[in-house]
Structures are given as structure tokens and as C-alpha cells.
Short mmCIF file of the C-alpha atoms (twelve columns), coordinates in Angstrom:
data_MODEL
# 
_entry.id   MODEL 
# 
loop_
_atom_site.group_PDB 
_atom_site.id 
_atom_site.type_symbol 
_atom_site.label_atom_id 
_atom_site.label_alt_id 
_atom_site.label_comp_id 
_atom_site.label_asym_id 
_atom_site.label_seq_id 
_atom_site.Cartn_x 
_atom_site.Cartn_y 
_atom_site.Cartn_z 
_atom_site.pdbx_PDB_model_num 
ATOM 1   C CA . MET A 1   114.230 122.597 95.609  1 
ATOM 2   C CA . PRO A 2   116.597 120.059 97.194  1 
ATOM 3   C CA . ALA A 3   118.798 117.892 95.027  1 
ATOM 4   C CA . LEU A 4   117.519 114.502 94.025  1 
ATOM 5   C CA . GLY A 5   120.426 112.642 95.576  1 
ATOM 6   C CA . ARG A 6   122.416 109.947 93.800  1 
ATOM 7   C CA . GLY A 7   121.719 109.727 90.100  1 
ATOM 8   C CA . SER A 8   120.609 113.380 89.741  1 
ATOM 9   C CA . SER A 9   123.394 114.007 87.226  1 
ATOM 10  C CA . ARG A 10  121.870 111.651 84.651  1 
ATOM 11  C CA . SER A 11  121.431 113.062 81.127  1 
ATOM 12  C CA . PRO A 12  117.976 114.454 80.292  1 
ATOM 13  C CA . VAL A 13  115.383 111.821 79.358  1 
ATOM 14  C CA . ARG A 14  112.065 111.787 77.522  1 
ATOM 15  C CA . LEU A 15  109.298 111.054 80.013  1 
ATOM 16  C CA . ILE A 16  105.575 110.584 79.850  1 
ATOM 17  C CA . VAL A 17  103.690 111.618 82.987  1 
ATOM 18  C CA . THR A 18  100.203 110.131 82.852  1 
ATOM 19  C CA . GLY A 19  97.403  111.905 84.658  1 
ATOM 20  C CA . ALA A 20  99.594  114.993 84.692  1 
ATOM 21  C CA . GLU A 21  96.650  117.347 85.080  1 
ATOM 22  C CA . GLY A 22  96.100  116.184 88.658  1 
ATOM 23  C CA . PHE A 23  97.367  117.329 92.040  1 
ATOM 24  C CA . VAL A 24  100.674 115.453 91.954  1 
ATOM 25  C CA . GLY A 25  101.300 116.205 88.286  1 
ATOM 26  C CA . GLY A 26  100.953 119.906 88.968  1 
ATOM 27  C CA . HIS A 27  104.061 119.668 91.145  1 
ATOM 28  C CA . LEU A 28  105.888 116.915 89.256  1 
ATOM 29  C CA . LEU A 29  105.973 118.471 85.788  1 
ATOM 30  C CA . PRO A 30  107.666 121.736 86.817  1 
ATOM 31  C CA . HIS A 31  110.197 119.733 88.841  1 
ATOM 32  C CA . LEU A 32  111.044 117.407 85.939  1 
ATOM 33  C CA . LEU A 33  111.352 120.356 83.560  1 
ATOM 34  C CA . ALA A 34  113.660 122.156 85.982  1 
ATOM 35  C CA . CYS A 35  115.843 119.022 85.957  1 
ATOM 36  C CA . GLY A 36  116.168 119.330 82.179  1 
ATOM 37  C CA . HIS A 37  113.945 116.442 81.114  1 
ATOM 38  C CA . THR A 38  111.615 116.430 78.115  1 
ATOM 39  C CA . VAL A 39  108.115 115.926 79.486  1 
ATOM 40  C CA . PHE A 40  104.883 114.791 77.830  1 
ATOM 41  C CA . GLY A 41  101.852 115.158 80.095  1 
ATOM 42  C CA . THR A 42  98.645  113.248 79.413  1 
ATOM 43  C CA . PHE A 43  95.233  114.615 80.335  1 
ATOM 44  C CA . LEU A 44  91.586  113.647 79.889  1 
ATOM 45  C CA . GLU A 45  89.716  116.941 80.129  1 
ATOM 46  C CA . THR A 46  91.769  120.081 80.749  1 
ATOM 47  C CA . HIS A 47  95.359  120.678 81.704  1 
ATOM 48  C CA . PRO A 48  97.132  123.371 83.744  1 
ATOM 49  C CA . ASP A 49  99.322  126.053 82.230  1 
ATOM 50  C CA . VAL A 50  102.751 124.431 82.078  1 
ATOM 51  C CA . PRO A 51  103.848 125.579 78.599  1 
ATOM 52  C CA . GLU A 52  107.273 123.929 78.701  1 
ATOM 53  C CA . ALA A 53  105.582 120.503 78.723  1 
ATOM 54  C CA . THR A 54  103.947 118.922 75.688  1 
ATOM 55  C CA . TRP A 55  100.331 118.127 76.526  1 
ATOM 56  C CA . ILE A 56  98.590  115.176 74.877  1 
ATOM 57  C CA . HIS A 57  94.978  114.147 75.291  1 
ATOM 58  C CA . ALA A 58  94.876  110.414 75.952  1 
ATOM 59  C CA . ASP A 59  92.280  107.959 77.217  1 
ATOM 60  C CA . LEU A 60  94.466  105.309 78.820  1 
ATOM 61  C CA . THR A 61  91.559  102.895 79.093  1 
ATOM 62  C CA . SER A 62  91.652  102.716 75.271  1 
ATOM 63  C CA . ARG A 63  94.469  100.578 73.898  1 
ATOM 64  C CA . ALA A 64  94.374  102.445 70.576  1 
ATOM 65  C CA . SER A 65  94.761  105.773 72.374  1 
ATOM 66  C CA . VAL A 66  97.749  104.446 74.318  1 
ATOM 67  C CA . ALA A 67  99.380  103.070 71.157  1 
ATOM 68  C CA . ASP A 68  99.005  106.478 69.517  1 
ATOM 69  C CA . LEU A 69  100.452 108.215 72.592  1 
ATOM 70  C CA . LEU A 70  103.572 106.035 72.627  1 
ATOM 71  C CA . ALA A 71  104.077 106.303 68.873  1 
ATOM 72  C CA . ARG A 72  103.918 110.104 69.026  1 
ATOM 73  C CA . THR A 73  106.256 110.516 71.986  1 
ATOM 74  C CA . ALA A 74  108.789 107.623 71.848  1 
ATOM 75  C CA . PRO A 75  109.401 107.896 75.601  1 
ATOM 76  C CA . GLU A 76  112.385 106.546 77.467  1 
ATOM 77  C CA . GLY A 77  110.356 106.220 80.653  1 
ATOM 78  C CA . ILE A 78  106.930 106.737 82.224  1 
ATOM 79  C CA . ILE A 79  105.719 108.008 85.570  1 
ATOM 80  C CA . HIS A 80  102.233 106.564 85.794  1 
ATOM 81  C CA . LEU A 81  100.111 108.806 88.005  1 
ATOM 82  C CA . ALA A 82  96.769  108.441 86.227  1 
ATOM 83  C CA . ALA A 83  94.232  106.847 88.553  1 
ATOM 84  C CA . ILE A 84  91.052  107.376 90.483  1 
ATOM 85  C CA . SER A 85  92.616  107.923 93.896  1 
ATOM 86  C CA . HIS A 86  89.541  108.840 95.960  1 
ATOM 87  C CA . VAL A 87  88.512  105.729 97.897  1 
ATOM 88  C CA . PRO A 88  84.733  106.472 97.899  1 
ATOM 89  C CA . ALA A 89  84.796  107.214 94.154  1 
ATOM 90  C CA . VAL A 90  86.155  103.747 93.369  1 
ATOM 91  C CA . ALA A 91  83.597  102.176 95.695  1 
ATOM 92  C CA . ALA A 92  80.799  104.081 93.945  1 
ATOM 93  C CA . ASP A 93  81.838  102.917 90.449  1 
ATOM 94  C CA . PRO A 94  84.087  99.846  90.661  1 
ATOM 95  C CA . GLY A 95  84.116  99.210  86.912  1 
ATOM 96  C CA . ARG A 96  85.408  102.682 86.201  1 
ATOM 97  C CA . GLY A 97  87.882  102.325 89.070  1 
ATOM 98  C CA . PHE A 98  89.367  99.087  87.703  1 
ATOM 99  C CA . ALA A 99  89.549  100.510 84.182  1 
ATOM 100 C CA . ALA A 100 91.416  103.605 85.364  1 
ATOM 101 C CA . ASN A 101 93.643  101.901 87.944  1 
ATOM 102 C CA . VAL A 102 94.398  98.546  86.318  1 
ATOM 103 C CA . THR A 103 93.452  98.406  82.627  1 
ATOM 104 C CA . ALA A 104 95.273  101.652 81.858  1 
ATOM 105 C CA . LEU A 105 98.555  100.189 83.121  1 
ATOM 106 C CA . VAL A 106 97.982  96.980  81.134  1 
ATOM 107 C CA . HIS A 107 97.689  99.087  77.978  1 
ATOM 108 C CA . LEU A 108 100.782 101.161 78.737  1 
ATOM 109 C CA . LEU A 109 102.980 98.136  79.378  1 
ATOM 110 C CA . SER A 110 101.620 95.939  76.599  1 
ATOM 111 C CA . GLU A 111 102.135 98.733  74.061  1 
ATOM 112 C CA . GLY A 112 105.425 99.885  75.594  1 
ATOM 113 C CA . ALA A 113 107.528 96.772  74.995  1 
ATOM 114 C CA . GLY A 114 111.059 97.792  74.130  1 
ATOM 115 C CA . MET A 115 111.062 100.980 76.173  1 
ATOM 116 C CA . THR A 116 114.523 101.446 77.658  1 
ATOM 117 C CA . GLY A 117 113.875 103.561 80.717  1 
ATOM 118 C CA . PRO A 118 112.069 102.878 83.990  1 
ATOM 119 C CA . VAL A 119 108.302 102.819 84.413  1 
ATOM 120 C CA . VAL A 120 107.304 104.158 87.821  1 
ATOM 121 C CA . ALA A 121 104.034 102.424 88.707  1 
ATOM 122 C CA . VAL A 122 102.412 104.391 91.509  1 
ATOM 123 C CA . SER A 123 100.511 102.129 93.889  1 
ATOM 124 C CA . SER A 124 99.366  103.030 97.428  1 
ATOM 125 C CA . GLY A 125 99.884  102.202 101.084 1 
ATOM 126 C CA . GLU A 126 96.197  101.228 101.014 1 
ATOM 127 C CA . VAL A 127 97.224  97.807  99.682  1 
ATOM 128 C CA . TYR A 128 98.297  96.773  103.192 1 
ATOM 129 C CA . GLY A 129 94.901  97.152  104.805 1 
ATOM 130 C CA . ARG A 130 94.723  96.974  108.617 1 
ATOM 131 C CA . VAL A 131 98.090  95.930  110.065 1 
ATOM 132 C CA . PRO A 132 98.356  94.887  113.748 1 
ATOM 133 C CA . VAL A 133 100.003 97.464  116.007 1 
ATOM 134 C CA . GLY A 134 102.842 95.082  116.754 1 
ATOM 135 C CA . ARG A 135 103.867 95.115  113.068 1 
ATOM 136 C CA . LEU A 136 103.947 98.903  112.707 1 
ATOM 137 C CA . PRO A 137 105.554 100.720 111.008 1 
ATOM 138 C CA . ILE A 138 104.636 98.717  107.922 1 
ATOM 139 C CA . LYS A 139 107.468 97.121  105.969 1 
ATOM 140 C CA . GLU A 140 107.265 96.101  102.326 1 
ATOM 141 C CA . THR A 141 107.331 92.448  103.436 1 
ATOM 142 C CA . GLU A 142 103.888 92.870  105.061 1 
ATOM 143 C CA . PRO A 143 101.238 90.770  103.262 1 
ATOM 144 C CA . VAL A 144 98.888  92.691  100.994 1 
ATOM 145 C CA . ALA A 145 95.306  92.663  102.326 1 
ATOM 146 C CA . PRO A 146 93.391  95.784  101.200 1 
ATOM 147 C CA . LEU A 147 90.177  96.745  102.990 1 
ATOM 148 C CA . ASN A 148 88.615  98.764  100.164 1 
ATOM 149 C CA . LEU A 149 88.214  98.458  96.406  1 
ATOM 150 C CA . TYR A 150 90.680  101.251 95.756  1 
ATOM 151 C CA . GLY A 151 93.341  99.230  97.563  1 
ATOM 152 C CA . VAL A 152 92.299  96.153  95.585  1 
ATOM 153 C CA . THR A 153 92.779  97.991  92.281  1 
ATOM 154 C CA . LYS A 154 96.233  99.118  93.356  1 
ATOM 155 C CA . ALA A 155 97.217  95.619  94.463  1 
ATOM 156 C CA . CYS A 156 96.129  94.352  91.045  1 
ATOM 157 C CA . SER A 157 98.142  97.061  89.297  1 
ATOM 158 C CA . GLU A 158 101.269 95.934  91.151  1 
ATOM 159 C CA . GLN A 159 100.857 92.408  89.802  1 
ATOM 160 C CA . VAL A 160 100.407 93.842  86.305  1 
ATOM 161 C CA . ALA A 161 103.689 95.769  86.630  1 
ATOM 162 C CA . TRP A 162 105.635 92.730  87.797  1 
ATOM 163 C CA . PHE A 163 104.050 90.451  85.190  1 
ATOM 164 C CA . PHE A 164 105.189 92.650  82.330  1 
ATOM 165 C CA . GLN A 165 108.614 93.007  83.904  1 
ATOM 166 C CA . ARG A 166 108.993 89.211  83.964  1 
ATOM 167 C CA . THR A 167 107.571 88.574  80.515  1 
ATOM 168 C CA . SER A 168 108.611 91.561  78.404  1 
ATOM 169 C CA . GLY A 169 111.638 92.999  80.150  1 
ATOM 170 C CA . ILE A 170 110.082 96.414  80.837  1 
ATOM 171 C CA . ARG A 171 111.784 97.828  83.921  1 
ATOM 172 C CA . CYS A 172 108.914 98.632  86.305  1 
ATOM 173 C CA . THR A 173 109.329 99.991  89.801  1 
ATOM 174 C CA . VAL A 174 106.322 99.825  92.118  1 
ATOM 175 C CA . VAL A 175 106.157 102.588 94.709  1 
ATOM 176 C CA . ARG A 176 103.605 102.739 97.537  1 
ATOM 177 C CA . PRO A 177 102.978 106.320 98.670  1 
ATOM 178 C CA . PHE A 178 101.090 106.828 101.911 1 
ATOM 179 C CA . SER A 179 98.910  109.890 102.654 1 
ATOM 180 C CA . GLN A 180 99.866  113.050 100.778 1 
ATOM 181 C CA . LEU A 181 99.094  116.723 101.225 1 
ATOM 182 C CA . GLY A 182 100.164 120.082 99.882  1 
ATOM 183 C CA . PRO A 183 98.991  123.140 97.951  1 
ATOM 184 C CA . GLY A 184 96.679  122.271 95.084  1 
ATOM 185 C CA . GLN A 185 95.130  119.194 96.695  1 
ATOM 186 C CA . SER A 186 91.409  118.572 96.228  1 
ATOM 187 C CA . ASP A 187 89.238  119.165 99.273  1 
ATOM 188 C CA . THR A 188 87.936  115.593 98.976  1 
ATOM 189 C CA . PHE A 189 91.034  114.666 101.025 1 
ATOM 190 C CA . VAL A 190 91.082  115.230 104.759 1 
ATOM 191 C CA . CYS A 191 93.810  117.859 105.296 1 
ATOM 192 C CA . SER A 192 92.673  119.874 102.311 1 
ATOM 193 C CA . SER A 193 89.047  119.669 103.442 1 
ATOM 194 C CA . PHE A 194 89.981  121.090 106.838 1 
ATOM 195 C CA . ALA A 195 92.136  123.811 105.287 1 
ATOM 196 C CA . ARG A 196 89.456  124.938 102.865 1 
ATOM 197 C CA . GLN A 197 86.751  125.063 105.516 1 
ATOM 198 C CA . ILE A 198 89.017  127.099 107.793 1 
ATOM 199 C CA . ALA A 199 90.035  129.434 104.955 1 
ATOM 200 C CA . ARG A 200 86.364  130.158 104.253 1 
ATOM 201 C CA . ILE A 201 85.794  130.919 107.934 1 
ATOM 202 C CA . MET A 202 88.822  133.236 108.029 1 
ATOM 203 C CA . LEU A 203 87.479  135.147 105.025 1 
ATOM 204 C CA . GLY A 204 84.001  135.469 106.543 1 
ATOM 205 C CA . LYS A 205 82.451  133.170 103.946 1 
ATOM 206 C CA . ALA A 206 81.268  130.496 106.397 1 
ATOM 207 C CA . SER A 207 80.146  130.156 109.994 1 
ATOM 208 C CA . PRO A 208 82.929  129.201 112.471 1 
ATOM 209 C CA . SER A 209 82.320  125.452 112.369 1 
ATOM 210 C CA . VAL A 210 84.392  122.696 110.733 1 
ATOM 211 C CA . ARG A 211 82.660  119.465 109.747 1 
ATOM 212 C CA . VAL A 212 84.809  116.391 110.370 1 
ATOM 213 C CA . GLY A 213 84.836  112.611 110.281 1 
ATOM 214 C CA . ASN A 214 86.862  110.330 112.534 1 
ATOM 215 C CA . LEU A 215 89.537  112.462 114.196 1 
ATOM 216 C CA . GLY A 216 91.132  109.540 116.024 1 
ATOM 217 C CA . VAL A 217 92.695  107.812 113.027 1 
ATOM 218 C CA . ARG A 218 96.417  108.290 112.521 1 
ATOM 219 C CA . ARG A 219 98.105  108.805 109.156 1 
ATOM 220 C CA . ASP A 220 101.658 109.051 107.821 1 
ATOM 221 C CA . PHE A 221 101.514 112.322 105.860 1 
ATOM 222 C CA . MET A 222 104.008 113.271 103.145 1 
ATOM 223 C CA . ASP A 223 104.290 116.625 101.386 1 
ATOM 224 C CA . VAL A 224 103.621 116.285 97.660  1 
ATOM 225 C CA . ARG A 225 106.808 118.232 96.923  1 
ATOM 226 C CA . ASP A 226 108.854 115.524 98.622  1 
ATOM 227 C CA . VAL A 227 106.854 112.862 96.790  1 
ATOM 228 C CA . VAL A 228 107.605 114.282 93.344  1 
ATOM 229 C CA . ARG A 229 111.324 114.337 94.115  1 
ATOM 230 C CA . ALA A 230 111.080 110.625 94.808  1 
ATOM 231 C CA . TYR A 231 109.212 109.899 91.564  1 
ATOM 232 C CA . ALA A 232 111.753 111.891 89.570  1 
ATOM 233 C CA . ARG A 233 114.563 109.977 91.243  1 
ATOM 234 C CA . LEU A 234 113.055 106.634 90.258  1 
ATOM 235 C CA . ALA A 235 112.444 107.775 86.680  1 
ATOM 236 C CA . GLU A 236 116.067 108.783 86.284  1 
ATOM 237 C CA . ARG A 237 117.618 105.485 87.316  1 
ATOM 238 C CA . TYR A 238 116.110 102.038 87.653  1 
ATOM 239 C CA . GLU A 239 116.360 100.751 91.230  1 
ATOM 240 C CA . GLY A 240 114.644 97.382  90.866  1 
ATOM 241 C CA . PRO A 241 111.024 96.229  90.921  1 
ATOM 242 C CA . GLY A 242 110.252 97.337  94.461  1 
ATOM 243 C CA . PRO A 243 107.844 97.697  96.088  1 
ATOM 244 C CA . PHE A 244 109.128 100.752 97.928  1 
ATOM 245 C CA . ASN A 245 107.169 102.509 100.664 1 
ATOM 246 C CA . LEU A 246 107.109 106.275 100.192 1 
ATOM 247 C CA . CYS A 247 106.298 107.782 103.548 1 
ATOM 248 C CA . GLY A 248 107.664 109.718 106.495 1 
ATOM 249 C CA . GLY A 249 107.843 106.882 109.005 1 
ATOM 250 C CA . LYS A 250 105.722 108.656 111.620 1 
ATOM 251 C CA . SER A 251 101.948 108.909 111.994 1 
ATOM 252 C CA . VAL A 252 99.905  111.766 113.430 1 
ATOM 253 C CA . ALA A 253 96.281  111.838 114.563 1 
ATOM 254 C CA . VAL A 254 93.956  113.588 112.122 1 
ATOM 255 C CA . GLY A 255 92.565  115.502 115.106 1 
ATOM 256 C CA . ASP A 256 96.024  116.939 115.786 1 
ATOM 257 C CA . VAL A 257 96.244  118.115 112.170 1 
ATOM 258 C CA . LEU A 258 92.930  119.895 112.585 1 
ATOM 259 C CA . ARG A 259 93.998  121.533 115.836 1 
ATOM 260 C CA . ASP A 260 97.208  122.766 114.179 1 
ATOM 261 C CA . LEU A 261 95.257  124.307 111.315 1 
ATOM 262 C CA . ILE A 262 92.817  125.970 113.706 1 
ATOM 263 C CA . ALA A 263 95.748  127.375 115.697 1 
ATOM 264 C CA . MET A 264 97.206  128.799 112.477 1 
ATOM 265 C CA . SER A 265 93.911  130.602 111.834 1 
ATOM 266 C CA . ALA A 266 93.975  132.257 115.284 1 
ATOM 267 C CA . MET A 267 90.177  131.927 115.353 1 
ATOM 268 C CA . ASN A 268 87.650  130.325 117.683 1 
ATOM 269 C CA . ILE A 269 86.301  127.463 115.572 1 
ATOM 270 C CA . HIS A 270 83.792  124.808 116.574 1 
ATOM 271 C CA . ILE A 271 84.318  121.166 115.534 1 
ATOM 272 C CA . GLU A 272 81.214  119.311 114.350 1 
ATOM 273 C CA . VAL A 273 81.244  115.563 113.635 1 
ATOM 274 C CA . ASP A 274 79.534  114.675 110.352 1 
ATOM 275 C CA . LEU A 275 78.667  110.959 110.272 1 
ATOM 276 C CA . SER A 276 78.628  111.004 106.460 1 
ATOM 277 C CA . ARG A 277 82.392  111.661 106.595 1 
ATOM 278 C CA . VAL A 278 83.112  108.602 108.771 1 
ATOM 279 C CA . ARG A 279 84.230  105.522 106.835 1 
ATOM 280 C CA . PRO A 280 83.295  102.198 108.500 1 
ATOM 281 C CA . SER A 281 86.492  100.553 107.209 1 
ATOM 282 C CA . ASP A 282 88.819  103.333 108.380 1 
ATOM 283 C CA . ILE A 283 92.203  101.989 109.447 1 
ATOM 284 C CA . GLU A 284 93.132  103.169 112.938 1 
ATOM 285 C CA . ASP A 285 96.863  103.710 112.331 1 
ATOM 286 C CA . MET A 286 98.631  103.652 108.978 1 
ATOM 287 C CA . VAL A 287 102.360 104.324 109.204 1 
ATOM 288 C CA . GLY A 288 105.054 102.974 106.918 1 
ATOM 289 C CA . ASP A 289 108.728 102.146 107.179 1 
ATOM 290 C CA . PRO A 290 110.566 104.245 104.523 1 
ATOM 291 C CA . SER A 291 114.045 102.855 105.150 1 
ATOM 292 C CA . ALA A 292 114.284 100.627 102.042 1 
ATOM 293 C CA . PHE A 293 113.669 103.470 99.596  1 
ATOM 294 C CA . ARG A 294 115.834 105.917 101.520 1 
ATOM 295 C CA . THR A 295 118.722 103.461 101.461 1 
ATOM 296 C CA . VAL A 296 118.407 102.669 97.759  1 
ATOM 297 C CA . ALA A 297 117.740 106.167 96.465  1 
ATOM 298 C CA . GLY A 298 119.585 108.414 98.900  1 
ATOM 299 C CA . TRP A 299 116.350 110.358 99.375  1 
ATOM 300 C CA . GLU A 300 115.040 112.151 102.456 1 
ATOM 301 C CA . PRO A 301 111.902 114.273 102.917 1 
ATOM 302 C CA . VAL A 302 112.570 117.939 103.657 1 
ATOM 303 C CA . PHE A 303 109.114 119.433 104.305 1 
ATOM 304 C CA . THR A 304 107.794 119.398 107.860 1 
ATOM 305 C CA . LEU A 305 104.105 118.770 108.496 1 
ATOM 306 C CA . THR A 306 103.786 122.298 109.906 1 
ATOM 307 C CA . ARG A 307 105.178 123.808 106.702 1 
ATOM 308 C CA . SER A 308 102.889 121.628 104.587 1 
ATOM 309 C CA . LEU A 309 99.800  122.694 106.539 1 
ATOM 310 C CA . GLU A 310 100.778 126.369 106.422 1 
ATOM 311 C CA . ASP A 311 101.210 126.218 102.652 1 
ATOM 312 C CA . LEU A 312 97.943  124.314 102.224 1 
ATOM 313 C CA . LEU A 313 96.022  126.889 104.269 1 
ATOM 314 C CA . GLN A 314 97.586  129.757 102.302 1 
ATOM 315 C CA . TYR A 315 96.653  128.008 99.056  1 
ATOM 316 C CA . TRP A 316 92.989  127.827 100.051 1 
ATOM 317 C CA . LEU A 317 92.964  131.416 101.302 1 
ATOM 318 C CA . ALA A 318 94.226  132.509 97.904  1 
ATOM 319 C CA . GLN A 319 91.751  130.267 96.046  1 
ATOM 320 C CA . GLU A 320 88.756  131.474 98.044  1 
ATOM 321 C CA . ALA A 321 89.804  135.127 97.723  1 
ATOM 322 C CA . ARG A 322 90.239  134.672 93.974  1 
ATOM 323 C CA . SER A 323 86.765  133.186 93.644  1 
ATOM 324 C CA . ASP A 324 85.344  136.338 95.239  1 
ATOM 325 C CA . SER A 325 87.142  138.568 92.723  1 
ATOM 326 C CA . GLY A 326 85.821  136.491 89.797  1 
ATOM 327 C CA . SER A 327 89.301  135.832 88.427  1 
# 
């Protein structure tokens, strides 16, 4: 794994990673542990097998649960991943979405007064909404105007982070990741959905047809393994309130991603448009300017999109093969 850049020599710190049982946490915890940090991972239901971490069940929407978590761990910093990150899921249950994406952070920061280390508050590029082509790639100075409730919850969480920074002195950094992919990602997200469908076709478990939504939209994809390096970097040394875009600075059409995955399969696969997968509020092109964070943190992504897609396809081939063996 590449070095973190400036600040990577900092002494080990005690960190809470909320929502550590998820896709990003599955990559972040091993990375933090390899850097020598003490890591407490929170989970709601089950957690993966990362024995070097201390796992704690915590309902972050409960203030009492958060108070207990902080009392038990005495953290120096927090990387706050816990959220409902699937846009349709927040739309389907807005109350649950706001509780998970906003109230949880309120509880962490209100109970965490006096914490000495940084709090990395993970927002989303979705807060920008639809930005005119002439203002792409998106800079952090772009006005916030989300087009969906998920983006609204993340915009609210940013204000929560900055409010507590102003009023209680907690050192919060807001980071806005754009689209992510990599091994372990749920197939509710576009690249992973394509990869799983193709893996099933390659293994003879499905007919040679991939169901898709809008292939014309363009996204700025980042490998999760580059993303976790950035989060670790921000948890090790406070770099200001942000916001910082976390992205590659280049967008690619979703249709091109699909064609690359099909080419990797070396199979003749039919593409079938499924109208239920088309979102009316889809943003045509979402690409960010990463220069502010790269300048501050000395960070650069190292994974190419081709490598990310290859690893994602291999992940789903292994998962589907394992499901056949019953293991």
C-alpha cells in the first residue's frame, strides 16, 4: 500500500471508525491497523473478521449509546463513515435517512467535546447537485444545491460539523467523496451491479444479458483503497474544516465502464435497459476538482479505473463461486 504522504510518521492514535462494518470500513480498518493505530469499529448488526480491531455495537441515533461508546473508548479522533449512502434508500425512508446521516453526527459531536484529534466527517459530492458544464470540474466553492434527499442529509451534516467546530472547538474536517468502487462493494451501486451480473454470466448462473439504467451519465470514480488512504491521512493530522473534494478529476461514461467489464469477460453479452434502474433526477456529468485536497495533504490516487474494475469483477467471481460451494 502506498505511503500516506506528509504526516504519515505521526505517533499511533486511538480512532473510532463508525459504520466500520460497511464497504469502506472493510478496507479502512486493515489500513489503519497496518499504520499502527488503535482502532475501535462500531457496527449495528454484524461485523467482519478483523480481530486486531475492537468491535463495539453502537446505535449512533441514540445519544445514550454514543455517550457510552465515547466513555468506553476515549478516542483521540473519529472517522465517521456511518450513513445510509444509497440514494433510493434515503428517498424511501427520509426519517431514517436523516437520523442516520445527520442526528448520528450531532450525537457524536455533542458528546465528544474535548476530543483532541480530528473528526473526519464524510459528506458526498451529491451535495452539489447539477452543475452547469461550464463550471466543471466542480470546485469546493460551488454552491450546494442537492437534487435528492441523500444529498440534502449530507449538506445538513456538513453544517452540523462546522457548527460544533465553531462552538465547541472540535476539529472537524468535511470531505466530499465522489463515486467509489472496489472489491466488497454492494451490488446496489452501478459498477458493482454490472460486475456481479457479468460474473454470474461467466459462471453459467445467468443468461448472457445485463440489465442497466442510464448508460449516458458520467461519473468521477475513485477506488475505495485510494479513498481510505485519504481518510487515514486526515485522521492523522488536522488540515482545517474543509470541505475537500475527494475524487479523481476525470469523469467516464457509465456505458464505457460496462463495455470495459464486458471486454474483461471475453463473452458475448447483451445489454438490456431496465427503466426501473433509471433515476429521473440523474445528473448528466459529475466530476470534481481534487486539487485542494491534493495540495494540502500531499495525496494522489494510485489505482487506475481498469485495475479497480478487474478487482471488482474478480471479487464477484469469487463470491458467486463460493455461494455455489455453500461456504
